[in-house]
PDB file with one MODEL, atoms N, CA, C and O in Angstrom:
MODEL        1
ATOM      1  N   MET A   1     -56.839  97.694  12.709  1.00  0.00           N
ATOM      2  CA  MET A   1     -57.195  97.844  12.061  1.00  0.00           C
ATOM      3  C   MET A   1     -56.527  99.618  12.051  1.00  0.00           C
ATOM      4  O   MET A   1     -56.157 100.182  13.080  1.00  0.00           O
ATOM      5  N   ILE A   2     -56.503 100.134  10.930  1.00  0.00           N
ATOM      6  CA  ILE A   2     -56.182 101.355  10.243  1.00  0.00           C
ATOM      7  C   ILE A   2     -57.017 102.526   9.912  1.00  0.00           C
ATOM      8  O   ILE A   2     -57.464 102.544   8.766  1.00  0.00           O
ATOM      9  N   GLY A   3     -57.352 103.640  10.798  1.00  0.00           N
ATOM     10  CA  GLY A   3     -58.201 104.946  10.866  1.00  0.00           C
ATOM     11  C   GLY A   3     -58.215 105.003   9.594  1.00  0.00           C
ATOM     12  O   GLY A   3     -57.181 104.905   8.934  1.00  0.00           O
ATOM     13  N   ASN A   4     -58.987 105.114   9.252  1.00  0.00           N
ATOM     14  CA  ASN A   4     -59.356 105.985   7.744  1.00  0.00           C
ATOM     15  C   ASN A   4     -59.220 107.475   7.981  1.00  0.00           C
ATOM     16  O   ASN A   4     -58.707 108.001   8.969  1.00  0.00           O
ATOM     17  N   ASP A   5     -59.777 108.101   6.887  1.00  0.00           N
ATOM     18  CA  ASP A   5     -59.976 109.720   6.865  1.00  0.00           C
ATOM     19  C   ASP A   5     -60.955 109.918   7.812  1.00  0.00           C
ATOM     20  O   ASP A   5     -60.762 110.719   8.726  1.00  0.00           O
ATOM     21  N   ASN A   6     -62.042 109.256   7.711  1.00  0.00           N
ATOM     22  CA  ASN A   6     -63.444 109.754   8.416  1.00  0.00           C
ATOM     23  C   ASN A   6     -62.873 109.908  10.690  1.00  0.00           C
ATOM     24  O   ASN A   6     -63.465 110.457  11.619  1.00  0.00           O
ATOM     25  N   PHE A   7     -61.662 109.185  10.646  1.00  0.00           N
ATOM     26  CA  PHE A   7     -60.967 108.711  11.852  1.00  0.00           C
ATOM     27  C   PHE A   7     -60.409 109.971  12.286  1.00  0.00           C
ATOM     28  O   PHE A   7     -59.777 109.683  13.303  1.00  0.00           O
ATOM     29  N   GLY A   8     -60.276 111.456  12.027  1.00  0.00           N
ATOM     30  CA  GLY A   8     -60.080 112.673  12.668  1.00  0.00           C
ATOM     31  C   GLY A   8     -58.568 112.376  12.193  1.00  0.00           C
ATOM     32  O   GLY A   8     -58.151 111.785  11.197  1.00  0.00           O
ATOM     33  N   LYS A   9     -57.649 113.230  13.662  1.00  0.00           N
ATOM     34  CA  LYS A   9     -56.333 113.532  13.997  1.00  0.00           C
ATOM     35  C   LYS A   9     -55.668 111.554  13.814  1.00  0.00           C
ATOM     36  O   LYS A   9     -54.542 111.261  13.411  1.00  0.00           O
ATOM     37  N   TYR A  10     -56.763 110.526  14.247  1.00  0.00           N
ATOM     38  CA  TYR A  10     -56.317 109.196  14.082  1.00  0.00           C
ATOM     39  C   TYR A  10     -56.034 108.207  13.119  1.00  0.00           C
ATOM     40  O   TYR A  10     -55.761 107.007  13.152  1.00  0.00           O
ATOM     41  N   LYS A  11     -56.236 109.392  11.923  1.00  0.00           N
ATOM     42  CA  LYS A  11     -56.271 108.591  10.670  1.00  0.00           C
ATOM     43  C   LYS A  11     -54.976 107.685  10.489  1.00  0.00           C
ATOM     44  O   LYS A  11     -53.972 108.249  10.924  1.00  0.00           O
ATOM     45  N   ASN A  12     -54.722 106.276   9.894  1.00  0.00           N
ATOM     46  CA  ASN A  12     -53.380 105.976   9.413  1.00  0.00           C
ATOM     47  C   ASN A  12     -53.152 105.351  10.474  1.00  0.00           C
ATOM     48  O   ASN A  12     -52.239 104.610  10.112  1.00  0.00           O
ATOM     49  N   GLU A  13     -53.346 105.121  11.562  1.00  0.00           N
ATOM     50  CA  GLU A  13     -52.648 104.958  13.451  1.00  0.00           C
ATOM     51  C   GLU A  13     -53.208 103.505  12.953  1.00  0.00           C
ATOM     52  O   GLU A  13     -54.175 103.397  12.200  1.00  0.00           O
ATOM     53  N   LEU A  14     -52.513 102.475  13.444  1.00  0.00           N
ATOM     54  CA  LEU A  14     -52.605 101.153  13.507  1.00  0.00           C
ATOM     55  C   LEU A  14     -53.327 100.790  14.962  1.00  0.00           C
ATOM     56  O   LEU A  14     -52.808 101.000  16.058  1.00  0.00           O
ATOM     57  N   GLN A  15     -54.075 100.454  14.831  1.00  0.00           N
ATOM     58  CA  GLN A  15     -55.008  99.355  16.366  1.00  0.00           C
ATOM     59  C   GLN A  15     -55.049  97.866  16.442  1.00  0.00           C
ATOM     60  O   GLN A  15     -55.549  97.274  15.486  1.00  0.00           O
ATOM     61  N   ILE A  16     -54.687  97.329  17.236  1.00  0.00           N
ATOM     62  CA  ILE A  16     -54.264  96.156  17.255  1.00  0.00           C
ATOM     63  C   ILE A  16     -56.066  95.870  18.119  1.00  0.00           C
ATOM     64  O   ILE A  16     -56.505  96.671  18.944  1.00  0.00           O
ATOM     65  N   VAL A  17     -56.538  95.092  17.850  1.00  0.00           N
ATOM     66  CA  VAL A  17     -58.127  95.005  18.294  1.00  0.00           C
ATOM     67  C   VAL A  17     -58.679  93.859  19.304  1.00  0.00           C
ATOM     68  O   VAL A  17     -58.972  92.867  18.637  1.00  0.00           O
ATOM     69  N   LEU A  18     -58.849  93.719  20.289  1.00  0.00           N
ATOM     70  CA  LEU A  18     -58.693  92.310  20.885  1.00  0.00           C
ATOM     71  C   LEU A  18     -60.435  91.791  21.117  1.00  0.00           C
ATOM     72  O   LEU A  18     -60.852  90.791  21.701  1.00  0.00           O
ATOM     73  N   GLU A  19     -61.075  92.704  20.536  1.00  0.00           N
ATOM     74  CA  GLU A  19     -63.022  92.544  20.717  1.00  0.00           C
ATOM     75  C   GLU A  19     -62.980  92.519  19.861  1.00  0.00           C
ATOM     76  O   GLU A  19     -62.092  93.218  19.373  1.00  0.00           O
ATOM     77  N   PRO A  20     -63.959  91.634  18.789  1.00  0.00           N
ATOM     78  CA  PRO A  20     -65.068  92.088  17.453  1.00  0.00           C
ATOM     79  C   PRO A  20     -65.515  93.451  18.199  1.00  0.00           C
ATOM     80  O   PRO A  20     -65.774  93.697  19.377  1.00  0.00           O
ATOM     81  N   HIS A  21     -65.500  94.180  17.104  1.00  0.00           N
ATOM     82  CA  HIS A  21     -66.823  95.106  16.470  1.00  0.00           C
ATOM     83  C   HIS A  21     -66.113  96.066  15.484  1.00  0.00           C
ATOM     84  O   HIS A  21     -64.924  96.348  15.341  1.00  0.00           O
ATOM     85  N   SER A  22     -67.292  96.494  14.823  1.00  0.00           N
ATOM     86  CA  SER A  22     -67.238  97.198  13.579  1.00  0.00           C
ATOM     87  C   SER A  22     -67.908  98.944  13.702  1.00  0.00           C
ATOM     88  O   SER A  22     -69.046  99.345  13.943  1.00  0.00           O
ATOM     89  N   ASP A  23     -66.650  99.657  13.421  1.00  0.00           N
ATOM     90  CA  ASP A  23     -66.762 101.406  13.331  1.00  0.00           C
ATOM     91  C   ASP A  23     -66.328 101.299  11.809  1.00  0.00           C
ATOM     92  O   ASP A  23     -65.470 100.472  11.500  1.00  0.00           O
ATOM     93  N   PRO A  24     -66.830 102.016  10.974  1.00  0.00           N
ATOM     94  CA  PRO A  24     -67.021 102.304   9.754  1.00  0.00           C
ATOM     95  C   PRO A  24     -65.122 103.412   9.533  1.00  0.00           C
ATOM     96  O   PRO A  24     -64.333 103.443   8.589  1.00  0.00           O
ATOM     97  N   ARG A  25     -65.103 104.104  10.881  1.00  0.00           N
ATOM     98  CA  ARG A  25     -64.010 104.968  10.483  1.00  0.00           C
ATOM     99  C   ARG A  25     -62.950 103.931  10.495  1.00  0.00           C
ATOM    100  O   ARG A  25     -61.825 104.394  10.303  1.00  0.00           O
ATOM    101  N   LYS A  26     -63.011 102.737  10.658  1.00  0.00           N
ATOM    102  CA  LYS A  26     -61.898 101.659  10.566  1.00  0.00           C
ATOM    103  C   LYS A  26     -61.657 100.904   9.649  1.00  0.00           C
ATOM    104  O   LYS A  26     -62.638 100.430   9.074  1.00  0.00           O
ATOM    105  N   ASN A  27     -60.272 100.508   9.169  1.00  0.00           N
ATOM    106  CA  ASN A  27     -60.421  99.632   8.268  1.00  0.00           C
ATOM    107  C   ASN A  27     -59.785  97.970   8.835  1.00  0.00           C
ATOM    108  O   ASN A  27     -58.849  98.055   9.630  1.00  0.00           O
ATOM    109  N   LEU A  28     -60.140  96.866   8.551  1.00  0.00           N
ATOM    110  CA  LEU A  28     -59.742  95.854   9.137  1.00  0.00           C
ATOM    111  C   LEU A  28     -58.342  95.461   7.863  1.00  0.00           C
ATOM    112  O   LEU A  28     -58.571  95.267   6.669  1.00  0.00           O
ATOM    113  N   VAL A  29     -57.106  95.426   8.427  1.00  0.00           N
ATOM    114  CA  VAL A  29     -56.067  95.217   7.449  1.00  0.00           C
ATOM    115  C   VAL A  29     -55.364  93.459   7.354  1.00  0.00           C
ATOM    116  O   VAL A  29     -54.734  92.868   6.477  1.00  0.00           O
ATOM    117  N   GLY A  30     -55.815  93.103   8.606  1.00  0.00           N
ATOM    118  CA  GLY A  30     -55.231  91.628   8.688  1.00  0.00           C
ATOM    119  C   GLY A  30     -55.715  91.053  10.339  1.00  0.00           C
ATOM    120  O   GLY A  30     -56.441  91.603  11.168  1.00  0.00           O
ATOM    121  N   LYS A  31     -55.010  89.786  10.392  1.00  0.00           N
ATOM    122  CA  LYS A  31     -55.630  88.950  11.884  1.00  0.00           C
ATOM    123  C   LYS A  31     -54.399  88.352  11.960  1.00  0.00           C
ATOM    124  O   LYS A  31     -53.663  87.910  11.078  1.00  0.00           O
ATOM    125  N   ILE A  32     -54.288  88.410  13.178  1.00  0.00           N
ATOM    126  CA  ILE A  32     -53.512  87.476  13.586  1.00  0.00           C
ATOM    127  C   ILE A  32     -53.525  85.841  14.453  1.00  0.00           C
ATOM    128  O   ILE A  32     -53.936  85.592  15.586  1.00  0.00           O
ATOM    129  N   PRO A  33     -52.995  85.041  13.565  1.00  0.00           N
ATOM    130  CA  PRO A  33     -53.480  83.455  14.040  1.00  0.00           C
ATOM    131  C   PRO A  33     -53.375  83.367  15.371  1.00  0.00           C
ATOM    132  O   PRO A  33     -52.395  83.610  16.075  1.00  0.00           O
ATOM    133  N   PRO A  34     -55.004  82.814  15.831  1.00  0.00           N
ATOM    134  CA  PRO A  34     -54.408  81.883  17.745  1.00  0.00           C
ATOM    135  C   PRO A  34     -53.368  81.799  17.998  1.00  0.00           C
ATOM    136  O   PRO A  34     -52.769  82.508  18.808  1.00  0.00           O
ATOM    137  N   GLU A  35     -52.844  80.745  17.235  1.00  0.00           N
ATOM    138  CA  GLU A  35     -51.437  80.497  18.144  1.00  0.00           C
ATOM    139  C   GLU A  35     -50.268  81.302  18.328  1.00  0.00           C
ATOM    140  O   GLU A  35     -49.320  81.131  19.095  1.00  0.00           O
ATOM    141  N   GLU A  36     -50.595  82.611  17.129  1.00  0.00           N
ATOM    142  CA  GLU A  36     -49.313  83.877  17.580  1.00  0.00           C
ATOM    143  C   GLU A  36     -49.776  84.549  18.484  1.00  0.00           C
ATOM    144  O   GLU A  36     -48.928  85.378  18.813  1.00  0.00           O
ATOM    145  N   LEU A  37     -51.041  84.677  19.307  1.00  0.00           N
ATOM    146  CA  LEU A  37     -51.476  85.680  20.322  1.00  0.00           C
ATOM    147  C   LEU A  37     -50.523  86.286  21.129  1.00  0.00           C
ATOM    148  O   LEU A  37     -50.585  87.475  21.444  1.00  0.00           O
ATOM    149  N   MET A  38     -49.765  85.629  21.430  1.00  0.00           N
ATOM    150  CA  MET A  38     -48.688  85.158  22.766  1.00  0.00           C
ATOM    151  C   MET A  38     -47.830  86.514  22.447  1.00  0.00           C
ATOM    152  O   MET A  38     -47.396  87.244  23.338  1.00  0.00           O
ATOM    153  N   LEU A  39     -47.650  86.742  21.073  1.00  0.00           N
ATOM    154  CA  LEU A  39     -46.575  87.346  20.485  1.00  0.00           C
ATOM    155  C   LEU A  39     -47.084  88.669  20.993  1.00  0.00           C
ATOM    156  O   LEU A  39     -46.232  89.516  20.720  1.00  0.00           O
ATOM    157  N   LEU A  40     -48.180  89.242  21.657  1.00  0.00           N
ATOM    158  CA  LEU A  40     -48.255  90.308  21.712  1.00  0.00           C
ATOM    159  C   LEU A  40     -48.502  91.157  23.304  1.00  0.00           C
ATOM    160  O   LEU A  40     -48.948  92.194  23.796  1.00  0.00           O
ATOM    161  N   ASP A  41     -47.922  90.003  23.600  1.00  0.00           N
ATOM    162  CA  ASP A  41     -47.144  90.594  25.322  1.00  0.00           C
ATOM    163  C   ASP A  41     -46.339  91.284  25.001  1.00  0.00           C
ATOM    164  O   ASP A  41     -46.357  92.432  25.443  1.00  0.00           O
ATOM    165  N   PHE A  42     -45.060  90.773  23.891  1.00  0.00           N
ATOM    166  CA  PHE A  42     -44.089  92.025  23.635  1.00  0.00           C
ATOM    167  C   PHE A  42     -44.557  93.043  22.433  1.00  0.00           C
ATOM    168  O   PHE A  42     -43.518  92.941  21.780  1.00  0.00           O
ATOM    169  N   VAL A  43     -44.919  93.452  22.087  1.00  0.00           N
ATOM    170  CA  VAL A  43     -45.587  94.828  21.808  1.00  0.00           C
ATOM    171  C   VAL A  43     -45.682  95.883  22.823  1.00  0.00           C
ATOM    172  O   VAL A  43     -46.844  95.928  23.228  1.00  0.00           O
ATOM    173  N   LYS A  44     -45.162  96.482  23.221  1.00  0.00           N
ATOM    174  CA  LYS A  44     -45.091  97.790  24.153  1.00  0.00           C
ATOM    175  C   LYS A  44     -45.579  99.302  23.408  1.00  0.00           C
ATOM    176  O   LYS A  44     -45.674  99.426  22.187  1.00  0.00           O
ATOM    177  N   PRO A  45     -45.730  99.885  23.932  1.00  0.00           N
ATOM    178  CA  PRO A  45     -45.924 101.791  23.425  1.00  0.00           C
ATOM    179  C   PRO A  45     -44.404 102.049  23.137  1.00  0.00           C
ATOM    180  O   PRO A  45     -43.339 102.107  23.753  1.00  0.00           O
ATOM    181  N   TRP A  46     -44.977 102.194  21.638  1.00  0.00           N
ATOM    182  CA  TRP A  46     -43.843 103.056  21.195  1.00  0.00           C
ATOM    183  C   TRP A  46     -42.670 102.189  20.734  1.00  0.00           C
ATOM    184  O   TRP A  46     -41.708 102.751  20.209  1.00  0.00           O
ATOM    185  N   ILE A  47     -42.682 100.628  20.918  1.00  0.00           N
ATOM    186  CA  ILE A  47     -41.915 100.056  20.403  1.00  0.00           C
ATOM    187  C   ILE A  47     -41.811  99.629  19.157  1.00  0.00           C
ATOM    188  O   ILE A  47     -42.695  98.805  18.926  1.00  0.00           O
ATOM    189  N   LYS A  48     -40.965  99.871  18.049  1.00  0.00           N
ATOM    190  CA  LYS A  48     -41.238  99.300  16.557  1.00  0.00           C
ATOM    191  C   LYS A  48     -41.303  97.580  16.650  1.00  0.00           C
ATOM    192  O   LYS A  48     -40.772  96.926  17.547  1.00  0.00           O
ATOM    193  N   PHE A  49     -42.042  97.046  15.565  1.00  0.00           N
ATOM    194  CA  PHE A  49     -42.489  96.110  15.449  1.00  0.00           C
ATOM    195  C   PHE A  49     -42.928  95.994  13.370  1.00  0.00           C
ATOM    196  O   PHE A  49     -42.863  96.869  12.507  1.00  0.00           O
ATOM    197  N   LYS A  50     -43.300  94.659  13.291  1.00  0.00           N
ATOM    198  CA  LYS A  50     -43.405  94.615  11.698  1.00  0.00           C
ATOM    199  C   LYS A  50     -44.161  93.288  11.666  1.00  0.00           C
ATOM    200  O   LYS A  50     -43.846  92.346  12.393  1.00  0.00           O
ATOM    201  N   PHE A  51     -45.606  93.237  10.418  1.00  0.00           N
ATOM    202  CA  PHE A  51     -46.195  91.749  10.468  1.00  0.00           C
ATOM    203  C   PHE A  51     -45.320  91.445   9.192  1.00  0.00           C
ATOM    204  O   PHE A  51     -45.031  92.248   8.305  1.00  0.00           O
ATOM    205  N   VAL A  52     -44.979  90.191   9.280  1.00  0.00           N
ATOM    206  CA  VAL A  52     -44.737  89.406   8.121  1.00  0.00           C
ATOM    207  C   VAL A  52     -45.758  88.470   7.652  1.00  0.00           C
ATOM    208  O   VAL A  52     -46.358  87.496   8.107  1.00  0.00           O
ATOM    209  N   PRO A  53     -45.718  89.253   6.385  1.00  0.00           N
ATOM    210  CA  PRO A  53     -47.007  87.453   5.885  1.00  0.00           C
ATOM    211  C   PRO A  53     -46.516  86.207   5.831  1.00  0.00           C
ATOM    212  O   PRO A  53     -45.401  85.840   5.461  1.00  0.00           O
ATOM    213  N   LYS A  54     -47.534  85.509   6.273  1.00  0.00           N
ATOM    214  CA  LYS A  54     -47.547  84.517   6.354  1.00  0.00           C
ATOM    215  C   LYS A  54     -48.063  83.648   4.918  1.00  0.00           C
ATOM    216  O   LYS A  54     -49.158  83.619   4.357  1.00  0.00           O
ATOM    217  N   ASN A  55     -47.053  83.121   4.677  1.00  0.00           N
ATOM    218  CA  ASN A  55     -46.919  81.856   2.928  1.00  0.00           C
ATOM    219  C   ASN A  55     -47.609  80.815   3.176  1.00  0.00           C
ATOM    220  O   ASN A  55     -47.702  79.920   2.336  1.00  0.00           O
TER     221      ASN A  55
ENDMDL
END
């Protein structure tokens, strides 16, 4: 999810959300397929990574 303008100082911040929830201050921008969730083990604070669309 990405924080929108209503999210204050956290707007434009990417959040990987593990539990379903609804917050009007955040916009869902994508989903990680269940078979690729193990890749989250490699995402650490301040590490650079990118999402690549699956064709």
